[in-house]
PLY file of the C-alpha trace (Angstrom):
ply
format ascii 1.0
element vertex 223
property float x
property float y
property float z
element edge 222
property int vertex1
property int vertex2
end_header
0.00 0.00 0.00
1.14 3.54 -0.73
-1.16 5.24 1.76
0.68 6.91 4.63
-0.34 9.19 7.52
1.66 11.89 9.31
4.40 10.59 11.60
3.37 6.93 11.44
6.14 4.44 12.23
7.33 1.58 10.06
6.04 -0.77 12.77
2.57 0.77 12.53
2.52 0.58 8.71
3.60 -3.08 8.69
0.90 -4.01 11.20
-1.70 -1.95 9.37
-0.87 -3.63 6.06
-1.28 -7.07 7.66
-4.65 -5.96 9.00
-5.61 -4.63 5.57
-5.00 -8.05 4.05
-7.41 -9.51 6.60
-9.97 -6.77 5.86
-9.76 -7.51 2.14
-10.36 -11.19 2.82
-13.30 -10.36 5.08
-14.82 -8.25 2.30
-14.41 -11.14 -0.13
-16.05 -13.52 2.32
-18.92 -11.12 2.89
-19.54 -10.89 -0.87
-19.38 -14.67 -1.18
-21.91 -15.17 1.63
-24.25 -12.61 0.06
-24.01 -14.47 -3.26
-24.88 -17.77 -1.54
-27.85 -16.08 0.09
-29.14 -14.78 -3.24
-28.91 -18.31 -4.69
-31.27 -19.82 -2.10
-34.12 -21.79 -3.67
-37.68 -20.63 -2.88
-38.60 -21.07 0.76
-41.89 -22.34 2.12
-45.19 -20.84 1.05
-46.61 -18.44 3.64
-49.42 -20.32 5.44
-51.85 -17.39 5.64
-52.26 -13.77 4.57
-51.69 -12.31 8.04
-53.70 -9.24 9.02
-51.79 -6.57 10.96
-53.06 -3.44 12.66
-51.59 -0.37 10.99
-51.88 3.37 11.38
-54.33 3.53 8.45
-56.26 0.42 9.47
-55.78 -3.31 9.09
-53.41 -4.43 6.35
-52.63 -7.88 4.99
-49.13 -9.27 4.49
-49.78 -9.41 0.75
-50.61 -5.70 0.73
-47.31 -4.77 2.38
-45.40 -5.57 -0.84
-46.87 -2.60 -2.67
-45.23 -2.49 -6.09
-42.26 -4.62 -5.00
-41.70 -8.36 -5.20
-39.61 -8.46 -2.00
-40.73 -7.66 1.54
-38.40 -7.25 4.55
-40.05 -7.58 7.98
-38.33 -6.93 11.31
-39.91 -8.41 14.44
-39.39 -5.85 17.22
-39.29 -7.13 20.82
-42.06 -5.04 22.34
-42.74 -6.29 24.96
-39.14 -7.15 25.66
-40.03 -10.26 27.68
-42.73 -11.78 29.83
-41.30 -9.88 32.80
-40.54 -6.59 31.02
-43.30 -5.06 28.90
-41.11 -2.21 27.68
-39.40 -2.10 24.26
-36.09 -3.91 23.81
-33.19 -1.41 23.87
-31.20 -3.36 21.26
-34.16 -3.46 18.87
-34.72 0.24 19.53
-31.14 1.02 18.57
-31.41 -1.10 15.42
-34.64 0.64 14.42
-33.12 4.08 15.09
-30.73 3.28 12.26
-33.26 1.51 10.05
-35.60 4.50 10.24
-32.97 6.61 8.52
-32.33 3.94 5.88
-36.00 3.20 5.19
-36.48 5.74 2.40
-33.42 4.41 0.59
-34.44 0.77 0.98
-37.99 1.33 -0.20
-36.68 2.23 -3.65
-35.94 -1.48 -4.04
-37.91 -3.44 -1.44
-40.90 -3.08 0.85
-40.10 -2.73 4.55
-42.19 -3.20 7.69
-41.65 -3.51 11.43
-44.02 -5.60 13.55
-44.41 -5.90 17.31
-46.81 -7.79 19.56
-47.83 -4.69 21.53
-51.10 -2.89 20.73
-50.65 -0.37 17.95
-51.21 2.76 20.09
-48.28 1.78 22.34
-46.06 1.16 19.32
-46.92 4.52 17.75
-46.45 6.35 21.05
-42.99 4.86 21.44
-42.13 5.65 17.82
-43.03 9.30 18.37
-40.91 9.41 21.52
-38.03 7.82 19.64
-38.34 10.15 16.67
-39.02 7.47 14.06
-40.58 9.03 10.96
-40.08 6.61 8.07
-40.73 3.10 9.39
-43.98 1.30 8.62
-45.00 0.11 12.09
-47.56 -2.65 12.60
-49.06 -4.62 15.46
-49.13 -8.40 15.27
-51.10 -8.69 18.52
-54.06 -10.32 16.75
-52.23 -12.83 14.55
-49.69 -15.66 14.71
-47.06 -14.08 12.47
-44.45 -13.70 15.23
-44.94 -17.27 16.40
-44.80 -18.71 12.87
-41.71 -16.72 11.87
-39.72 -17.02 15.09
-40.39 -13.60 16.57
-42.04 -15.33 19.52
-41.04 -18.30 21.67
-43.35 -21.11 22.71
-43.91 -19.47 26.11
-45.08 -16.25 24.44
-41.90 -14.23 25.05
-40.79 -12.12 22.11
-37.56 -12.59 20.18
-35.96 -10.41 17.49
-36.11 -11.68 13.94
-35.56 -10.37 10.43
-37.49 -12.18 7.70
-37.53 -11.68 3.94
-40.43 -12.73 1.73
-40.88 -12.84 -2.04
-43.98 -12.59 -4.17
-44.13 -14.38 -7.49
-45.92 -13.21 -10.60
-48.93 -15.41 -9.78
-49.23 -13.74 -6.36
-47.87 -16.65 -4.31
-45.84 -15.43 -1.33
-42.89 -17.48 -0.09
-40.38 -17.11 2.69
-36.86 -16.38 1.44
-34.48 -15.84 4.37
-34.40 -15.30 8.14
-31.73 -14.11 10.58
-31.12 -17.55 12.09
-27.81 -16.50 13.66
-29.86 -15.58 16.73
-30.28 -19.27 17.56
-27.21 -20.72 15.83
-24.25 -22.11 17.82
-21.73 -19.43 18.72
-18.21 -19.25 20.03
-17.62 -18.56 23.76
-17.99 -14.89 24.60
-20.00 -14.06 21.49
-23.40 -12.47 22.01
-26.35 -13.89 20.04
-26.58 -10.92 17.67
-28.14 -11.53 14.27
-28.31 -8.28 12.26
-24.96 -6.54 12.79
-24.90 -5.78 9.05
-27.71 -3.23 9.54
-26.74 -2.05 13.03
-24.00 0.54 12.42
-23.13 1.15 16.08
-21.17 -2.11 16.27
-19.43 -1.51 12.96
-18.25 1.94 14.04
-17.04 0.64 17.40
-15.13 -2.14 15.64
-12.72 0.43 14.14
-11.93 2.02 17.52
-9.32 0.95 20.11
-11.99 0.20 22.73
-14.05 -2.03 20.47
-17.52 -3.10 21.49
-17.44 -1.60 24.99
-21.07 -0.54 24.84
-24.54 -1.89 25.50
-27.71 -0.25 24.19
-30.00 1.65 26.54
-33.59 2.74 26.12
-32.68 6.21 27.36
-29.44 8.17 27.69
-28.54 11.00 30.00
-27.99 14.30 28.19
-24.37 14.88 27.23
-22.53 17.10 29.70
0 1
1 2
2 3
3 4
4 5
5 6
6 7
7 8
8 9
9 10
10 11
11 12
12 13
13 14
14 15
15 16
16 17
17 18
18 19
19 20
20 21
21 22
22 23
23 24
24 25
25 26
26 27
27 28
28 29
29 30
30 31
31 32
32 33
33 34
34 35
35 36
36 37
37 38
38 39
39 40
40 41
41 42
42 43
43 44
44 45
45 46
46 47
47 48
48 49
49 50
50 51
51 52
52 53
53 54
54 55
55 56
56 57
57 58
58 59
59 60
60 61
61 62
62 63
63 64
64 65
65 66
66 67
67 68
68 69
69 70
70 71
71 72
72 73
73 74
74 75
75 76
76 77
77 78
78 79
79 80
80 81
81 82
82 83
83 84
84 85
85 86
86 87
87 88
88 89
89 90
90 91
91 92
92 93
93 94
94 95
95 96
96 97
97 98
98 99
99 100
100 101
101 102
102 103
103 104
104 105
105 106
106 107
107 108
108 109
109 110
110 111
111 112
112 113
113 114
114 115
115 116
116 117
117 118
118 119
119 120
120 121
121 122
122 123
123 124
124 125
125 126
126 127
127 128
128 129
129 130
130 131
131 132
132 133
133 134
134 135
135 136
136 137
137 138
138 139
139 140
140 141
141 142
142 143
143 144
144 145
145 146
146 147
147 148
148 149
149 150
150 151
151 152
152 153
153 154
154 155
155 156
156 157
157 158
158 159
159 160
160 161
161 162
162 163
163 164
164 165
165 166
166 167
167 168
168 169
169 170
170 171
171 172
172 173
173 174
174 175
175 176
176 177
177 178
178 179
179 180
180 181
181 182
182 183
183 184
184 185
185 186
186 187
187 188
188 189
189 190
190 191
191 192
192 193
193 194
194 195
195 196
196 197
197 198
198 199
199 200
200 201
201 202
202 203
203 204
204 205
205 206
206 207
207 208
208 209
209 210
210 211
211 212
212 213
213 214
214 215
215 216
216 217
217 218
218 219
219 220
220 221
221 222
């Protein structure tokens, strides 16, 4: 590499070039995994046309596609658990970022966020959080979360990202889900599943302190 920075040592440059080789390989691997994902055969047909409560009234899963043939749905842990009926702070942080990306994504795909809480609670929290671009829906009256692994057998909520496709004949099939949440993991690794769309971790990964942070529902004002 020919890139240099003021006053860097030869030791630093040698170490940085070794790291760059690893970063290049990581980029290659990421592209290869994305290609494998795109080559998945059609998943299972969706068992029913789920009805969700939305801000403009009830809406069916099939209607969420709009003019697109791909639908991305994030299952938001709200309530967080059987013991905590507040929103999940990690999901909240993820959706903070996704709200900003929503207008860009919706040029190519349809996007929706569902939670088990009643719609008024979801919308109240969204206003508090400052979300303006997410399509927020309540799944309180259907089995979507349970069928697509946003809900455990005991009724507790779990985070999940699911992608669906709609064929020319109108048939809707499942395409992909963020199964890393339940996959085996190395010791010390948290069960995260959507780091690729959660920029906080990716920014922290290029700092000396690394991932020395945990999401909070609220933060004290900066001094």
